[in-house]
Backbone as CSV, one residue per row, in Angstrom:
resi,resn,N_x,N_y,N_z,CA_x,CA_y,CA_z,C_x,C_y,C_z
1,MET,89.684,-7.400,63.347,90.247,-6.727,62.281,89.724,-5.280,62.119
2,ILE,91.054,-4.431,61.758,90.746,-3.177,61.841,89.523,-2.557,60.554
3,ASP,88.720,-1.745,61.061,87.739,-0.947,60.230,88.521,-0.063,59.456
4,TYR,89.062,-0.355,58.246,89.944,0.886,57.620,88.807,2.197,57.010
5,THR,87.540,1.777,56.762,86.818,2.771,56.172,86.600,3.795,57.400
6,LYS,86.928,3.591,58.588,86.714,4.412,59.683,87.708,5.464,59.784
7,LYS,88.927,5.014,59.183,90.287,5.901,59.201,89.945,6.920,58.549
8,PHE,89.047,6.936,57.541,89.026,8.495,56.745,87.767,9.454,57.321
9,LYS,87.250,8.917,58.483,86.092,9.899,58.894,86.552,10.782,59.932
10,LEU,85.875,11.839,59.756,86.136,12.984,60.234,85.311,13.526,61.446
11,GLU,84.467,12.688,61.926,83.249,13.145,62.844,84.010,13.646,64.286
12,ASP,83.278,14.793,64.611,83.760,15.607,65.692,84.908,16.237,65.580
13,LYS,85.441,16.393,64.376,86.745,17.204,64.065,86.223,19.138,63.558
14,ASN,86.926,19.611,63.985,86.739,20.966,63.460,87.936,21.273,62.568
15,ALA,87.222,21.785,60.932,88.262,22.221,60.332,88.217,23.637,59.689
16,VAL,89.199,24.371,59.222,89.038,25.512,58.840,89.926,25.434,57.281
17,VAL,89.309,26.012,56.481,89.953,26.076,55.071,89.862,27.432,54.534
18,THR,91.131,28.009,54.393,91.235,29.278,53.964,91.300,29.211,52.378
19,GLY,90.573,30.468,51.998,90.236,30.375,50.351,89.039,29.448,50.315
20,GLY,88.262,28.986,51.300,87.086,28.140,51.068,86.201,28.174,50.195
21,ALA,86.155,29.432,49.773,84.965,29.636,48.525,85.577,29.703,47.316
22,GLY,86.944,29.300,47.006,87.400,29.479,45.889,87.290,28.322,45.030
23,LEU,88.176,28.047,43.817,87.962,26.955,43.005,88.245,25.674,43.667
24,ILE,89.124,25.517,44.084,89.615,24.278,45.025,89.209,24.074,46.372
25,GLY,89.262,25.543,46.970,88.879,25.496,48.354,87.537,25.001,48.682
26,LYS,86.467,25.280,47.794,85.173,24.859,48.115,84.776,23.406,47.647
27,GLU,85.732,22.547,46.894,85.658,21.443,46.999,86.352,20.735,48.404
28,VAL,87.175,21.233,48.732,88.131,20.621,49.820,87.020,20.822,51.046
29,VAL,86.473,21.898,51.120,85.083,22.126,52.018,84.025,21.198,52.057
30,ALA,83.652,21.180,50.889,82.513,19.943,50.595,83.089,18.336,51.111
31,ALA,84.513,17.962,50.808,84.938,16.747,50.994,85.184,16.636,52.386
32,LEU,85.716,17.889,53.129,85.824,17.496,54.584,84.469,17.151,55.395
33,ALA,83.441,18.155,54.934,82.198,18.216,55.485,81.301,16.711,55.064
34,GLN,81.573,16.168,53.999,81.117,14.937,53.792,81.804,13.711,54.518
35,SER,82.936,14.212,54.981,83.813,13.233,55.729,83.191,13.280,57.121
36,GLY,82.378,14.051,57.547,81.809,14.237,58.943,82.579,15.496,59.859
37,ALA,83.094,16.186,59.136,84.081,17.488,59.926,83.028,18.622,59.960
38,HIS,83.102,19.348,61.122,82.306,20.696,60.954,83.288,21.523,60.453
39,VAL,83.137,22.238,59.102,84.042,22.917,58.623,83.716,24.464,58.541
40,VAL,84.738,25.313,58.506,84.377,26.749,58.255,85.021,27.134,57.181
41,ILE,84.214,27.890,56.295,84.654,28.597,54.954,85.403,29.973,55.212
42,ALA,86.488,29.845,55.358,87.247,31.077,55.694,87.718,31.723,54.614
43,ASP,86.965,32.897,54.182,87.253,33.537,52.954,86.748,34.936,53.002
44,THR,87.309,35.708,51.931,86.777,37.281,52.071,85.518,37.278,51.143
45,ASP,85.201,36.497,50.505,84.028,36.543,49.342,82.742,36.073,50.074
46,LYS,82.237,36.855,50.521,80.837,36.673,51.548,79.776,35.993,50.754
47,LYS,79.607,36.413,49.602,78.528,35.993,48.675,78.707,34.529,48.254
48,SER,79.917,34.226,47.915,80.299,32.659,47.586,80.224,31.945,48.906
49,GLY,80.948,32.432,49.885,80.877,31.716,51.200,79.653,31.249,51.513
50,LYS,78.389,32.189,51.947,77.488,31.865,52.225,76.677,31.092,51.077
51,LYS,76.742,31.270,50.142,76.213,30.273,49.110,76.470,28.887,49.236
52,LEU,77.819,28.639,49.284,78.349,27.326,49.662,77.744,26.843,51.194
53,GLU,77.868,27.727,52.066,77.333,27.337,53.517,75.756,26.665,53.191
54,LYS,75.159,27.550,52.528,73.535,27.084,52.339,73.734,25.797,51.637
55,LYS,74.146,25.644,50.594,74.451,24.477,49.859,74.618,23.156,50.775
56,LEU,75.697,23.487,51.579,76.001,22.134,52.312,75.074,21.917,53.477
57,GLN,74.756,23.038,54.096,73.843,22.951,55.151,72.422,22.249,54.791
58,ASP,72.076,22.579,53.695,70.738,22.072,52.978,71.035,20.426,52.870
59,ARG,72.040,20.025,52.816,72.355,18.694,52.556,72.530,17.607,53.919
60,GLY,72.403,18.664,55.031,72.737,18.282,56.250,74.137,18.093,56.826
61,LEU,74.858,18.659,56.195,76.407,19.006,56.573,76.825,19.862,57.258
62,GLU,77.763,20.069,58.161,78.112,20.985,58.994,79.274,21.833,58.343
63,ALA,78.847,22.909,57.931,79.665,24.141,57.378,79.175,25.593,57.784
64,GLU,80.111,26.230,57.953,79.710,27.522,58.184,80.545,28.635,57.605
65,TYR,80.342,29.803,57.291,80.973,30.615,56.416,81.548,31.795,57.561
66,TYR,82.772,32.154,57.515,83.485,32.979,58.388,84.505,33.937,57.526
67,PHE,84.001,35.217,57.852,84.976,36.292,56.936,86.158,36.317,57.449
68,PHE,87.259,35.977,56.694,88.574,35.662,56.968,89.585,36.226,56.064
69,ASP,90.273,37.155,56.432,91.457,37.574,55.159,92.916,37.435,55.463
70,MET,93.399,36.352,54.511,94.781,36.069,54.833,95.642,36.918,54.603
71,SER,95.230,37.804,53.637,96.360,38.881,53.378,96.655,39.876,54.632
72,ASP,95.603,40.069,55.489,95.802,41.120,56.630,96.861,40.349,57.718
73,ILE,98.057,40.441,57.298,99.321,39.860,58.075,99.209,40.198,59.648
74,LYS,99.230,41.666,59.753,99.346,42.221,60.760,98.330,41.857,61.962
75,ASN,97.046,41.372,61.448,96.128,40.999,62.427,95.904,39.541,62.365
76,LEU,96.719,38.813,61.589,96.315,37.324,61.130,96.525,36.749,62.631
77,LYS,97.316,36.733,63.386,97.370,35.957,64.531,96.012,36.088,65.610
78,LYS,95.789,37.561,65.444,94.523,38.002,66.233,93.112,37.126,65.823
79,LYS,92.955,37.291,64.654,92.019,36.769,63.841,92.003,35.414,64.067
80,MET,93.326,34.529,64.060,93.021,33.295,64.022,92.740,32.844,65.686
81,ASP,93.231,33.637,66.401,92.954,33.146,67.969,91.533,33.128,68.132
82,LEU,90.902,34.367,67.310,89.339,34.556,67.528,88.657,33.419,66.932
83,LEU,89.279,32.847,65.770,88.349,31.777,65.059,88.417,30.447,65.955
84,ALA,89.852,30.177,66.291,89.835,29.052,67.351,88.982,28.958,68.575
85,LYS,88.968,30.381,69.279,87.941,30.595,70.383,86.420,30.159,69.666
86,HIS,86.383,30.509,68.730,84.820,30.474,68.502,84.570,28.743,68.044
87,LEU,85.684,28.011,67.609,85.480,26.784,67.586,85.672,26.038,68.601
88,VAL,86.169,26.433,69.799,86.672,25.871,71.174,87.885,24.872,70.713
89,ARG,87.751,24.078,69.765,88.975,23.124,69.405,89.133,23.415,67.712
90,LEU,90.344,23.430,67.671,91.117,23.445,66.267,91.738,22.199,65.534
91,ASP,91.239,21.412,64.890,91.791,19.740,64.548,92.364,20.113,63.293
92,ILE,92.173,20.680,62.067,92.533,20.786,60.893,92.445,22.051,60.369
93,TRP,93.646,22.425,59.950,93.709,23.996,59.024,94.330,23.627,57.776
94,VAL,93.390,23.963,56.917,93.935,23.834,55.273,94.177,25.357,54.729
95,ASN,95.174,25.438,54.003,95.496,26.603,53.378,95.627,26.286,51.857
96,THR,94.076,26.776,51.320,94.002,26.801,49.777,93.931,28.274,49.360
97,ALA,93.873,29.448,50.082,93.951,30.639,49.683,95.073,31.184,48.799
98,TYR,94.382,31.874,47.781,95.373,32.249,46.740,95.345,33.824,46.611
99,PRO,95.817,34.624,47.408,95.675,36.076,47.288,96.774,36.587,46.578
100,LYS,96.490,37.604,45.571,97.527,38.094,44.762,97.013,39.259,44.482
101,THR,98.263,40.056,43.951,98.056,41.717,43.364,97.435,41.643,42.195
102,LYS,96.860,42.741,41.743,96.287,43.035,40.360,97.183,42.675,38.981
103,ASP,98.377,42.972,39.514,99.356,43.070,38.443,100.179,41.350,38.452
104,TRP,99.528,40.595,38.877,100.046,39.243,39.069,100.594,38.375,37.865
105,GLY,100.019,38.688,36.673,100.515,38.187,35.468,101.499,38.591,34.840
106,LEU,102.103,39.769,35.368,103.331,40.419,34.392,104.132,39.519,34.365
107,ARG,105.077,39.562,33.144,106.229,38.814,33.188,107.382,39.190,33.931
108,LEU,108.346,38.321,33.958,109.402,38.696,34.917,110.174,40.120,34.905
109,GLU,110.340,40.257,33.669,111.186,41.601,33.584,110.594,42.959,33.710
110,LYS,108.887,42.436,34.009,108.268,43.965,34.069,107.638,44.008,35.585
111,ILE,108.020,42.992,36.399,107.475,42.952,37.924,108.113,44.102,38.643
112,PRO,107.462,44.779,39.250,107.991,46.028,40.066,108.363,45.337,41.414
113,TYR,109.446,45.621,42.135,109.693,45.336,43.488,108.720,45.227,44.338
114,LYS,108.019,46.354,44.445,106.835,46.313,45.475,105.963,45.067,45.276
115,SER,105.400,45.040,43.770,104.597,44.077,43.609,105.189,42.536,44.131
116,TRP,106.237,42.221,43.820,107.135,40.874,44.109,106.940,40.739,45.726
117,GLN,107.139,42.026,46.343,107.036,42.204,48.008,106.073,41.697,48.417
118,ARG,104.867,42.419,47.864,103.829,42.246,48.351,102.958,40.743,48.069
119,ASN,103.426,40.248,47.038,102.725,38.873,46.734,103.586,37.858,47.807
120,VAL,104.902,38.071,47.987,105.450,37.238,48.954,104.762,37.202,50.281
121,ASP,104.379,38.492,50.643,103.916,38.638,52.015,102.593,38.246,52.226
122,ILE,101.672,38.464,50.975,100.477,37.916,51.334,99.977,36.375,50.963
123,GLN,100.882,35.700,50.150,101.024,34.387,49.887,102.018,33.773,50.754
124,LEU,103.205,33.923,50.561,104.308,33.055,51.412,104.056,33.533,52.861
125,ASN,104.274,34.342,53.305,104.006,34.707,54.496,102.897,34.607,55.217
126,SER,101.656,34.624,54.602,100.384,34.181,55.208,100.514,32.663,55.431
127,TYR,100.989,32.026,54.563,100.707,30.711,54.762,101.858,30.123,55.877
128,THR,102.909,30.453,55.882,103.904,30.302,56.922,103.405,30.703,58.366
129,LEU,103.023,31.895,58.523,102.705,32.552,59.646,101.345,31.499,60.092
130,SER,100.483,31.548,59.262,99.076,30.752,59.556,99.493,29.392,60.097
131,THR,100.327,28.774,59.426,100.781,27.341,59.853,101.419,27.305,61.239
132,LYS,102.182,28.425,61.602,102.900,28.456,63.074,101.761,28.756,64.028
133,TYR,100.830,29.635,63.733,99.890,29.951,64.491,98.829,29.024,64.949
134,ALA,98.509,28.175,63.937,97.636,27.174,63.925,98.499,25.933,64.843
135,ALA,99.655,25.611,64.427,100.449,24.680,65.098,100.492,24.996,66.903
136,GLU,100.542,26.088,66.980,100.836,26.781,68.259,99.427,26.581,69.322
137,ILE,98.285,26.775,68.345,96.937,26.517,69.064,96.812,24.896,69.301
138,MET,97.195,24.257,68.333,96.847,22.863,68.489,98.061,22.014,69.277
139,LYS,98.899,22.843,69.591,99.805,22.420,70.786,99.378,22.306,72.172
140,GLU,98.550,23.264,72.502,97.819,23.147,73.590,96.765,21.868,73.738
141,GLN,96.432,21.444,72.684,95.364,20.325,72.688,96.349,18.843,72.360
142,LYS,97.520,19.026,72.227,98.275,17.969,72.025,98.071,17.269,70.546
143,SER,97.268,17.634,69.747,97.154,17.175,68.322,96.528,18.139,67.335
144,GLY,96.844,17.684,66.250,96.018,18.544,65.024,96.866,18.303,63.968
145,THR,96.401,18.634,62.761,97.059,18.467,61.449,96.662,19.787,60.598
146,VAL,97.815,20.412,59.758,97.784,21.315,59.039,98.394,20.807,57.524
147,ILE,97.465,21.379,56.649,97.785,20.977,55.170,97.862,22.367,54.448
148,ASN,98.944,22.610,53.776,99.354,23.519,52.898,99.024,23.241,51.449
149,PHE,98.714,24.229,50.358,98.553,23.672,49.133,99.928,24.515,48.473
150,GLY,100.748,23.540,47.940,101.910,23.777,47.039,101.567,23.840,45.694
151,SER,102.493,23.390,44.805,102.300,23.513,43.431,103.433,22.623,42.900
152,THR,103.138,21.912,41.505,104.340,21.332,40.661,105.319,22.275,40.668
153,TYR,105.013,23.576,40.536,105.853,24.830,39.899,106.853,25.142,41.094
154,GLY,106.380,24.421,42.351,107.134,24.522,43.449,108.324,23.342,43.584
155,LEU,108.037,22.663,42.730,108.924,21.402,42.557,110.082,21.367,41.445
156,VAL,109.335,21.866,40.221,110.195,21.831,38.764,109.960,23.212,38.136
157,GLY,110.709,23.608,37.242,110.828,24.634,36.533,109.601,24.756,35.456
158,PRO,108.936,25.997,35.175,107.877,25.763,34.257,108.597,25.588,32.798
159,ASP,107.439,25.060,32.183,107.667,24.772,30.768,106.764,25.871,30.078
160,PHE,107.505,26.953,29.435,107.007,27.774,29.008,106.397,27.598,27.538
161,SER,106.663,26.495,26.867,105.976,26.342,25.632,104.313,26.063,26.058
162,VAL,103.922,25.824,27.154,102.226,25.621,27.218,101.575,26.943,27.113
163,TYR,102.389,28.086,27.298,101.700,29.221,27.188,101.613,29.720,25.751
164,LYS,102.368,28.957,24.541,102.346,29.404,23.486,101.052,29.646,22.780
165,GLY,100.776,30.595,22.228,99.338,31.053,21.589,98.284,31.697,22.518
166,THR,98.819,32.039,23.614,98.145,32.862,24.621,98.644,33.760,25.047
167,LYS,98.293,34.844,25.999,98.901,35.910,26.430,99.383,35.547,28.181
168,MET,99.205,34.211,28.364,99.419,33.750,29.499,101.068,33.699,29.824
169,THR,101.412,33.807,31.147,102.705,33.188,31.631,102.798,32.568,32.970
170,MET,103.698,31.958,33.519,103.902,31.834,34.756,104.448,32.577,35.853
171,PRO,103.610,33.315,36.491,104.079,34.199,37.416,105.353,33.690,37.934
172,ALA,106.381,34.750,37.995,107.861,34.344,38.840,107.666,34.186,40.216
173,ALA,106.873,34.829,40.778,106.930,34.807,42.244,106.148,33.479,42.741
174,TYR,105.599,33.238,42.023,104.766,31.971,41.978,105.646,30.679,42.304
175,SER,106.937,30.473,41.749,107.604,29.535,41.818,108.295,29.581,43.277
176,ALA,108.613,31.072,43.401,109.527,31.007,44.721,108.623,30.887,45.754
177,ILE,107.341,31.393,45.868,106.217,31.223,46.891,106.024,29.514,47.128
178,LYS,105.768,29.096,46.033,105.361,27.715,46.334,106.412,26.744,46.602
179,GLY,107.877,27.178,46.238,108.624,26.372,46.739,109.053,26.413,48.275
180,GLY,108.947,27.550,48.427,108.882,28.086,50.180,107.995,27.254,50.900
181,ILE,106.635,27.526,50.331,105.575,26.641,51.092,105.957,25.463,51.443
182,ILE,106.350,24.490,50.423,106.599,23.202,50.407,107.645,22.819,51.617
183,ASN,108.953,23.729,51.225,109.956,23.283,52.301,109.366,23.797,53.564
184,PHE,108.793,24.827,53.801,108.479,25.079,55.290,107.389,24.136,55.898
185,THR,106.670,23.624,54.949,105.970,22.461,55.512,106.633,21.306,56.342
186,ARG,107.926,21.153,55.520,108.739,20.215,56.032,109.361,20.463,57.492
187,TYR,109.764,21.781,57.388,110.340,22.308,58.550,109.591,22.140,59.561
188,MET,108.307,22.436,59.632,106.957,22.540,60.756,106.725,21.039,60.923
189,ALA,106.850,20.024,59.913,106.465,18.954,60.476,107.686,18.177,61.313
190,SER,108.816,18.676,61.019,110.227,18.313,62.376,109.824,19.096,63.407
191,TYR,109.491,20.444,63.501,109.464,21.088,64.591,108.253,20.620,65.504
192,TYR,107.041,20.292,65.017,105.960,20.056,65.870,105.443,18.446,66.085
193,GLY,106.511,17.725,65.461,105.964,16.306,65.387,106.126,15.681,66.703
194,LYS,106.979,16.437,67.929,106.539,15.673,69.097,105.701,16.409,69.758
195,HIS,104.766,17.066,69.272,103.435,17.759,69.937,102.344,16.956,69.242
196,ASN,102.790,15.969,68.663,101.472,15.047,67.801,101.062,16.007,66.907
197,ILE,101.552,17.000,66.244,100.851,17.581,65.155,101.514,17.264,63.711
198,ARG,100.727,17.016,62.716,101.318,16.659,61.517,101.036,17.937,60.702
199,VAL,102.050,17.935,59.668,101.979,19.077,58.676,102.522,18.659,57.271
200,ASN,101.545,18.707,56.450,101.613,18.153,55.198,101.175,19.070,54.176
201,CYS,101.465,18.798,52.891,101.337,19.666,51.610,100.667,18.801,50.558
202,VAL,99.787,19.439,49.926,99.357,19.145,48.376,99.723,19.840,47.174
203,SER,100.499,19.404,46.388,101.016,19.736,45.346,100.053,19.744,43.927
204,PRO,99.125,20.534,43.433,98.365,20.345,42.269,99.130,20.442,40.981
205,GLY,98.735,19.801,40.120,99.277,20.266,38.685,98.413,21.127,38.216
206,GLY,98.207,21.289,36.972,97.304,22.355,36.128,95.817,22.117,36.518
207,VAL,95.048,22.962,36.875,93.441,22.512,37.232,92.681,23.509,36.130
208,TYR,91.971,22.654,35.534,90.918,23.659,34.394,90.088,24.665,35.263
209,ASN,90.307,25.744,34.711,89.700,26.918,35.273,89.143,27.759,33.900
210,LYS,88.450,27.213,32.892,88.265,27.956,31.588,89.522,28.728,31.271
211,GLN,90.851,28.104,31.121,91.868,28.802,30.578,91.659,28.736,28.979
212,PRO,92.300,29.526,28.091,92.359,29.584,26.736,92.373,28.119,26.188
213,ARG,91.610,27.747,25.156,91.979,26.582,24.569,93.296,25.930,24.245
214,ALA,94.040,26.934,23.792,95.583,26.645,23.184,96.299,26.161,24.366
215,PHE,96.160,27.009,25.704,96.748,26.423,26.829,96.411,25.041,27.158
216,VAL,95.186,24.893,27.405,94.543,23.589,27.795,95.401,22.429,26.681
217,LYS,95.069,22.728,25.460,95.771,21.573,24.871,97.294,21.573,24.785
218,ASN,98.017,22.407,25.133,99.693,22.692,24.917,99.848,21.712,26.435
219,TYR,99.127,21.997,27.357,99.326,21.297,28.851,98.865,19.915,28.683
220,ALA,97.684,19.551,28.104,97.511,18.143,27.882,98.588,17.172,27.562
221,LYS,99.400,17.707,26.355,100.290,16.940,25.610,101.393,16.648,26.330
222,ASN,101.594,17.559,27.359,102.833,17.043,28.385,102.458,16.060,29.383
223,LEU,101.168,15.367,29.515,100.764,14.804,30.849,100.537,13.272,30.339
224,PRO,100.959,12.244,31.138,100.770,10.818,30.956,99.099,10.419,30.808
225,LEU,98.523,11.514,32.027,96.708,11.238,31.864,96.466,12.092,30.595
226,GLY,97.044,12.892,29.937,96.544,13.483,28.868,95.429,14.705,29.182
227,ARG,95.486,14.969,30.370,94.166,16.224,30.520,94.588,17.148,31.865
228,MET,93.881,18.247,31.836,94.189,18.616,32.935,93.239,18.397,34.328
229,ALA,93.451,18.611,35.351,92.880,18.175,36.672,91.346,19.050,36.763
230,SER,90.485,18.575,37.285,89.355,19.182,38.014,89.694,19.694,39.436
231,ALA,89.070,20.789,39.735,89.283,21.071,41.437,88.893,19.725,42.410
232,SER,87.844,19.156,41.914,87.333,18.309,42.542,88.391,17.169,42.996
233,GLU,89.244,17.017,42.034,90.467,15.912,42.126,91.505,16.130,43.104
234,MET,91.437,17.370,43.958,92.415,17.892,44.646,91.873,17.433,46.244
235,ALA,90.523,17.384,46.404,89.786,17.274,47.704,90.460,15.922,48.496
236,PRO,90.085,14.919,47.609,90.274,13.506,48.345,91.879,13.509,48.952
237,ALA,92.807,14.101,48.324,94.208,14.086,48.933,94.094,14.901,50.346
238,VAL,93.150,15.841,50.534,93.205,16.805,51.708,92.531,15.831,52.737
239,VAL,91.379,15.165,52.274,90.599,14.206,53.109,91.667,13.209,53.956
240,TYR,92.576,12.546,53.032,93.480,11.612,53.342,94.209,12.089,54.403
241,LEU,94.921,13.411,54.189,96.048,14.098,54.867,95.457,14.436,56.154
242,ALA,94.071,14.731,56.106,93.540,15.146,57.376,93.030,14.226,58.335
243,SER,92.932,12.996,57.915,92.277,11.764,58.716,93.432,10.976,59.319
244,GLU,92.782,10.197,60.163,93.549,8.963,60.705,94.056,8.001,59.583
245,ALA,93.938,8.086,58.259,94.308,7.286,57.453,95.853,7.637,57.187
246,SER,96.078,8.969,57.395,97.553,9.060,57.263,98.333,9.592,58.674
247,GLN,97.874,9.033,59.508,98.370,9.201,61.041,99.969,8.876,61.235
248,TYR,100.397,8.413,60.294,102.059,8.207,60.329,102.576,9.071,59.283
249,VAL,102.088,9.814,58.639,102.363,10.534,57.354,102.697,12.142,57.870
250,THR,103.801,12.712,57.799,104.151,14.331,58.151,105.186,14.591,57.546
251,GLY,105.252,15.988,56.952,106.216,16.433,56.298,106.325,15.887,54.782
252,HIS,105.131,15.533,54.441,105.003,14.979,52.903,104.344,15.904,51.935
253,ASN,104.878,15.834,50.847,104.305,16.559,49.727,103.761,15.826,48.968
254,LEU,102.494,15.650,48.762,101.269,14.883,48.029,101.094,15.411,46.825
255,VAL,101.880,14.937,45.614,101.589,15.784,44.492,100.544,14.984,43.610
256,VAL,99.633,15.591,43.125,98.546,15.422,42.385,98.458,16.056,41.140
257,ASP,99.150,15.472,40.100,99.572,16.147,39.116,99.258,15.718,37.690
258,GLY,98.815,14.240,37.553,98.340,13.506,36.402,99.529,13.100,35.922
259,GLY,100.861,13.328,36.737,102.058,12.715,36.035,103.119,13.591,35.408
260,TRP,102.740,14.992,35.739,103.476,16.060,34.864,104.813,16.070,35.491
261,THR,105.342,15.796,36.671,106.421,15.884,37.200,107.538,14.504,37.025
262,VAL,106.874,13.497,36.593,107.436,12.229,36.141,107.827,12.118,35.026
263,VAL,107.745,12.995,33.955,107.940,12.849,32.642,109.056,14.190,32.361
């Protein structure tokens, strides 16, 4: 009989999580490390990254902080090659990074073209290019898995009523970027499948991050589960897609949204 619990184990696997010190990223790092992987916390936030590194290492888990700037598009391939050389073998690449400009929250009619262009570059292009570079590295070893983070707003249009009573809005570029990430994930899965490389996506619904009370209440009204997600609820989906438990799954967008997109 197959021991299915072993399918979720990641011993002897090297994983990189971009944005690994962030809200969702740190939970993904912890989950992968607890599953047995050696995890690189790839982030620009050295203070938070080193803090997470120590916390995990104190628990006997394999994690290390590595300064990594996804928004540095021109040097992205060089930096990824150096990181892969440092690890010797790259088994799992997870994109949770969320770089954005300071004017990210502007309403559609006020967004300058240069701002839109910059956000597409540092978010969409950094994801697509890093996915390609990771797959090329993995092609040499004839195996590997890439997991991108999309969003429900890459699947459906926004419900602007959830922002009533707040100064918030859903950034327009976010919709274009996340939709692009999801479909490029499908493209990559088709392109690199012959090399035993799987490429999948996780699309979270709204994750609680101390948003205004009015927003949290409005958002919860639209959900079958009646609440926003915690960041930790995204991490098990990544472990599944990174492990042999999903060895016949590629090009999939795993939606973790409390039912937002089904009603």
